[in-house]
N, C-alpha and C positions, 0 to 999 in steps of 0.2 A: 604265386601268391605273394612272395616277398616284393616283387615288382609292383604289384597292385597296392600294397601297403605304403611303399615309398611314394607312389604316385598320389595316394590320398593325402599324405602329409605335405607334399609339395603344393598341392591345390589348397590345402588348409592354410599353409604359411603365406602363400600368395594372396589369398582372400583376406587374411588378417592384415597384411601389409597395405592392401587397397583401402580397407576400412580405417586403418590408422592414419593414412594419408588423406582421407576424405575431408573436404572442407565442411565447416559447420559454423552455425551462428548460435550463440548461447543467449537466450532471453532470460534475464535474471530479474526477479521481482521480490521486493520487500512489501509488507503490508501491515497495517495496524501497529505501527511502531510506537505510537502513543508517547511521543516525546523522548523515547530512549535513544538519544543522540550520543550521549556520553556514557562511558562505562562506570557510572556512579549513580547510585540511588540517593538523591538529595533529601528525599522524604525520610528515609530510614538511616541515612548517613553510612552507607556501606558500598563497597565496590561490587560491580556486577561483571559478568563475562558476556553480556549481550548488549550491543549498541550499534549504531551506524558507524561508529569509529572502528568496530570490529569488521563490519561488512566492507568498509573501505579497504582493509587489509586483504580480504578475499578477492575483491574486485581488482585491486592493484596487481595481485599475483597473476590473475588471468590476463590482464592487459600486458603485463611484462612478458608473459609467455607468447604473446602475439595472437591471443584468441580474439575473434570478432564477437563483441558482446553488445547487447542492447540492455540498458539498465532502466527499470521502471519501478514506480512506487504505486501502491494500490489504496492509499488513503488512510485517514485517521492518524495523523501525525501531530496535530496541533493541540492535543489534550492528553493529560495523563502524567506530566512531569513538570516540576517547578521551572526547569530550563525553558520550556516553551511557554509556560504561563508568563514568565518574566518578559519574554520577547513579545508575547501577545498584548500585554496590558501595562507593563511598567516601563521597560526600556524601548520605547516606541520611536525614539528620535533617530535611530539608525536602521539600516536594513535588517529585516527579520532573520533570525537564526536559521529557520527552515529554508528560506529562499537561498541563503548563502551556502548552506550545506548541500542542497540539491545541485546548485551550480558548480560547486567545488568537486563533488563526487562524479560529475559528468552524467547525471541522469538524463535520459532521452525524453521522458514524458512521465506524468503522474496523473492519477485519478483522484479527485477530491472525495472525501468521506463525510459521513454525517457529523462526526465530531469536529471536522474542519469547518463545516458550516456553523457549528455551534459556537465557534469563536467570534462570529459576527462579521458583517460586511467590512468594517474598517480594517479588520485583520486580514481576511482572505483576499479582499480587493487589493490591498497593499502588496501582498505576496505575489499576486498575479503580475503586477507591474514590475516587480523585482526579478522574477524568474526569467531565465533564458530559455526555458522550455514551456510547453503548454500544460496547463492544469485541465484535465479532461472531465467531461460529464455530458455526453451527448443527449441524455434524457432530462437535463435540467434546462428548461426553456424560459426565455424572457416572457413576462406576462403580456407585454405590449406588442409582441411580434411572434413570428414562427421560428425565430433564430435561437440557437442555444445561448445561454448566459455564459457558459464556459466553452472552451474549444471542444468540438465533438470527437475529433480523431487526429492522429498524427501519422504521416507516412515517413518511414525510416528506411533508408537504403543501406544495405550491408552486402558486401560480396556480390554486387550486381543484382540483388533481390530487393523487391519492394515489399515492405512489411507494413500493413495497416494496423494501427492500434486504436481501437474504439473504446472509449471510457464510458462507464455508467456508474451511477450512484443509487443506493437503495432509495426507493421513492416514498418511504413513510416519514420522511423528515418533518412534514407539517403536523404529523400526529405527536411528535416528541418535543418540538422546539417552538418557542414563541415566534410569531410571524416577523417581528423586527429583524430576526437573525437571517431570514431567507426572503426578505421583502423583494418583490419584483421577479420572483422565480416560481415556476410550477414544475412539478416532477412527473414525468411520464412513466407508465408501466414499462418494465424492462423488456418484456416479450414484444410488445408493440413497437417500442423504440428500436429494438434490435432488428426487427424486420425492415423497418424504414432505413436504418443506417447501413445495413448490409447491402441493400439495393443501391443506395447512393454511392457508397464507397466502391462497390464492384464496378458500377457503370462509369463513374468519374475517374477513378484512380487505377483500375486494372491491376490490383496488387497480386503478388505471388502468394502471400500468406495474409490471413486476417486473424488478429489476436483480440480477444475481449479482455479488457482490464476493468473488472467489475467489482466495485465496492458493494458486494452483496454476497450472502452466504449460500449454504448448500441445502439446509433443511427447510423445504417449502411448506412443511406442516407445522412449523414453529408458530406459537402464539395463536392457535386455533385457525390457522390458515390452511389452504390446501392447493392442489394444482390448478384449481379454477379461480382462486382468489385474485381479484384485480389489484394491481400494484402490490404484488407479493414482496415482502421484505427480503426474502432469500430466494432469488429466482435463477441462480446460475444453472442448476440442473434442468430447470424448465426451459431455459433458452437453448441449452445444448440439445435437448430432446425435440424441440419444436421449431427451431430456427436454423436451417441449414446454412453453412457458409463459414462458420468459425472453425479454424484449425485448432486453436487453443483458447480456453477461457481461464483466466486467473481469478480466483475467488478471494474474498476478504470479508471483513465486517464481523464474522462469527468466530474469528480467532482459531479456526480449525485447520489442521494440516490435511491436505488432500492430494491424491495422485491417482486419478481414475479416468476411464474412458466412458463416454456416453455417446451412443451412435458413433460418429466419426470424429468427435471433438474430445480433445484431451483437456481435462480439468485439473488445475493445480492450485493449491492453497498453501502459502508458506507459514501459516500460523500468525503469531503476534510478537511484538516487543523485540524484533530483530534477533530472535532466537535461531531462526532459519531463513534461508532464501529458497524460493521455488525457481527451478530452472527448466525451461523448454529448450532442448538442443535440437536445432533444425539441421539435419544432415542433408547435404547437397550432393549433386552428381548422380551416379548410376544407382546408388542405394538410398534414395530419398526416403526420409522417415523423420518423425518428430518423437523424441524420447523425453520423458518427464522424470525429474528427480527432486527430492527435497534435501538440501545440504545444511547441516547444522553448523553454526558459527562457534560452537563451544571450544573448538581446538585452535581458534585463531586469536591473536592478540590485537589489541587496539592499535591503529595506525598512528605512529608518533607524530608525523607531519600533520595529520588531521587534528590531533589534540593540541598541537602548538598553534595551528591556524585559528582555532576557535576557543582558545584559552580565555580570552577576555569575556566572551559570552558566558562561559562556565563560571568564571570567577565572580561575575556580576550576579548571576543567579544564586550562587553559593552564599555570597554576602547578604543577599536579599532574604533568603530563607533562614539565615542565622541571626537576624535581628530579634532582639527580645521585645515582645509586645505585651508581656504581662507575667505575673507570677502566680502559680497555683500553690496554695498553702498546704494542700494535701492531694493525693492522687484522686482522679475522677475516672469513672468507668461507665460504659454504655450498658453494663449488665442490668443495673437497676431499672432501666427504661422498659424492660420486659415485664416488670412486676408492679410498677407504680411510679412514684416520683423519682426523677433522675437529675442529679446535679449537672451531668454532662449535657442533657437536653435543655435544661434551664439556661446553661451558659450559651448554647447556640441561639436560643430564643432571645436572650438579652442582647446578643450581638446583632441579630436581625432587627430587633426593635430600635436599637441605637442607630443603625444605618438607614432604616426606612422612615424614621421620624414618627 
């Protein structure tokens, strides 16, 4: 009996050693960062503990440990913070903050989101030219051809494996944004487009793994839609259920944290504002498997080299939002707008009239 117990522990220790020594690729994804590049909220003038500067600390730690990583972003970074607004529309004579941050952090690819399209052609077209990586959206097609407006997919090679990353963006952009912002582009249904690109990528590239980087959410019933709705806003689970071939699909757009399996597809969503990253760990060798996890950034501090590198961008945005543009003689509130006349709404209307003529 004692010999049997000893043998059991020997086998257990040996198995654990094999697993610890097993090679792995970590696919790390941020999504819906909404301009939270710096650990400071310029709108409310307070420090924060979530930003890409913090993600940089985490990624650097993994790289310093020798981990093989693939770093991806899943869209909606160009809206939501004065720092990106400043780069979008004010400080336009130099490379955009986002393109420089993605290049510096060593991102491998990114998917464009609806709020990135919202910034307009001059902004996202400029960023495309400045990026060293592709901005993906396989279902965003040029009006005058059958070719995608953005790059449809990226092949990434790590540890001898070919990983295909197919990007998609929620197709309801024309319902939300004026045409001038997406002129020359039409958006395909995610299920139909996924079937098309799975076939193309499989036949042309022969990848070992296929990853969906989808700026689309999980709740396909949202907004009076259902599983049969054409161009469903949140189609990640529908694709996983109806389109074989994806090993992992990263979700976004809805700001939800997710870690679930549908059929044979792992679905991961990191949430928003760089609070977390979603990680798919691809285990190689005899124990091949893909594990999913959500890692919080709250215990990491901002990377000092990152902050120094982009200090001029931050300082410029900080100075811009600190400019005095008027004086309120007394506090105004939105509360009165629920019941009748509102000085706050009157102020907005006067500004709109002054700017529209």
